[in-house]
N, C-alpha and C positions, 0 to 999 in steps of 0.2 A: 266763851260763854264764861258767864259768873253765876253763883249760887247765892240764895239767901233763905235764911231758917225760916220756917213759919209752923203755928202752934195751930192745929187743928180747934174751929171756933172762935180764934182773935182773928183782929182786922189786919191785913198788909198791905202799907203803902212802899211803891216801887217808884225812882224817881229816875229822868232823864233830862238830863241838864244842857243844855247847847248854848252857844254863844254867838251870836249877828246871823241869828237867824234867818233874818230876812224876809223874803215871800215865801221862803219854803216850809213844809210841813211837818209838823210831829206826828207820826201814828202811832196805836198799840197796836201788836197783833199778837192772837194766842197761837202756839205755833201746830197744838196740834189739830184742831181742824181749820186755821189760814183764818178765821174768824177777827174782822177788823171791829175793836173795842173801842177804840176814840179817833178822832183825826182830828188833830188842833185842840180845839177847848171843846170840840164837840162829840158825842157819843153815840154810837151806831149799834151797842149791843141792846136787846131787853132787859139784859139782869140787871134787876136794882143793884142789887147790890156792889156792883161794879160802877166806879164812880171817877170821873178826870180833874184835876185841879189845877192851875197853872200860877205860877208864882213869879209876874213880870219883874221881879227886880231882880231874876238869879236867871233866868230863862229855865226855870224849873218845872216839867208836864209830869205830872205825877199822878200814878196810877191807882187807884183804892180799893181793895178786895176785902170789902168785908165781911166778917163771919165765914173765913178760909171753909172749905171741904175738901174733900178727897178729889173733885171733879176738878177743881182747879188747881190741883198739881202738874206741874209740867213747868215749859219753856214757854216765855213772852218775849218779842219782839220788842224794842223802842226803833221804829225805822223815820228814817230822814228824807226826803224823795231828794235828795240830790244827784250829780251824773257823777259817777255811780253811785247807786242807793246806800249811805250810812247804816250797819245796823248794830245794834247792843241786844246780845242775848243774855236774857238771866231766866236761870233755871232754878224752879220753886223747890225746897224739899222740907219734909215737913221731921220736926224734932220732937221731944217732950219736953216738958213744962221745967222739969227741974235740970234737964241741960239746956235749956234758954235762958234759965236763971242765970247758970253758972258763966256762959257764954257774957252774957249782958255787963254782970258783975263784973269781968276782966275787962269787957272794951271801957265800961264806965270809968275803972282808974284810968285809961289809956287817954280819954279825952281831954284831961287837964294837962296834958304836956305842952309843955313851954312852944314846940314846935311840933302841931299838929298835922298830919298826910291828908291834902284835901284833896278831894277830885279833879281832873285835870277839865276846863270848859274848850267844847270842840270848835273850834271857829272856822264859821260856813262865808262862802264867797258871798257878794249882795246877789242877786236875780231881782229882774223886772218882768212883769208883764205873768202871764198865765204859766203854769206846769200841770206834767200828767205825768204818774209814773203806775205802776203795776204791781201791787204787793206780793214780795215776794222774787221779784224781778233780780236779775235773766234768767236764771232755770228754778224750774217748781217741778219738785217729784210727786208721785202719785202711787197708789197699788192698783193695779189692774183690778177693773170693777167695783172702785169704788168712787162715791159723789167729789166731782172736782168743782172747786168756786176760784175762781181767776176775778180778783175783783181790780177797779182802776177806779184812782182819784185822778178830778180835773179840779187844780185851785183856780181862779180869777172873780174877777168883777163880775165880769158876764156870764150866766150861764148858757154850756153849751145848750143849741135848740137840740142837738141831735148823737149820740153817742154809740158807733158803731164798733163791730167788732170783726176782725179778720183770722182768717187761719188759712195760714200757709200761702197768704196774696187772695185767698176768696172769703167774700161778705159771708160772717156764720147767720144764718136764718133761722126763724121759730120753726118755716116751714120745707128745712132739711128733709131729704131721706133718712138721715140718720135718726133723725127725733130723738126726745130725751133733752132737746136744749130751750132755759131759760134765762131771759136778762132782767134783772131787777135792776130798779132804780130808783137811790134814794136823796136826798137830799140833805145840806149840812141845817142846821138852827139860822147861822146868818147868812146863809144861801151863797156863799161865797165857795163852799167845796161840793162837790158831787160826786158819789160814787154809781158806777156801774158794776156791776157783779154779772160777770157769764159761768153760770149754774150748767155742770155738765155730769149726766147720770148715767152709772155703769162707764165709764171712760174705760177705753181700750187702747190696743197700738194705735188704732186708726188714727185717735185721737191726740197724738202726739205732732208735736213741731211748732213752729213759731205761727204767736198767739197777738195782734196788734189791734190797740186801743186807738179807735181816732174819731176824737169832737169832733162836730162838724157847725160852721157858722162862725165866725171869726177867727181872730188870729188863736189857734189852739196849737197847742205840740202833741205830737203824738207818742205812745208808747209801748216797747215789744217785751216780750217774753218767752222762753221757749218753754214747753214740756215736755215732763221722760216717765216713762214708766222708772220708777225704782229708788234710791236710796239715795239723796243729793249729801254734800257737806254744806252748813251754813255759811253767811259769807262773815267775812272777819271783822268783828267789833272795833267801830274807834267814835264810840259815843262812852260819855262818863256816865254811871249808874250808882243807885244808892238805892236799899231796900230797907225798910224801917218794919217793925214790929210794934203792933203795938198793945198791952198789958197794962192794967190795973190804971186807965189814963196814961202809961209815959211811952214814950216811942223810944226803943232804943235800935241808935243808928248804924247800921253794917254798909261800911263805903267801900265800892268796886270801884281802883282805881285800872286803869288799862293801860 
């Protein structure tokens, strides 16, 4: 886990740089509510302040948060749907403007070093065909009585006709005796990414277990996660990340080296 400094009312730019991405997908997720913000070059949040920028020259997937507010404070994940999933967690912390000026000036002197420290790029194996993964897998933790959102991302040139959810081997249905179950499906802009979100209201002990996302029709892979009540540790980060704070038209770079 790494930290990035931000100032309320200013813009913040988070970086996720990956080498040899192949057919894998980079996603940005907000940890506090497991909200999927972006998948690849596609935006899945309705917040107009949040956008994604991609620099194909260096494989950089940047998350831009404009006009930082207190609601934006927290941890964000850059995820790559490898097996196992690779995650970099960035925690945003708020500092005062004068503290930023001092920090930026100090780092500004260091950037002219003859041997600057550069973040390593993550090399990933090539992969062909479709990919399916569940955000936050292999283990997702929740508070009893809360609203749980389990999201499955399917990337393929061919859209799956259906995406089914299973709980401990049984099909999850809208019409189950439990009630309070919703399944929401969204499409990416270029129609190569499909997101299916399983929404469980007032989740409790009986909702714990293994959940499987299974696309149907075509050569698709399945994805599985486990759901538990309690608190879980965040997976180890192995992606290089960078945070930038925009002030007065200038960007001060904060490099996160793992």
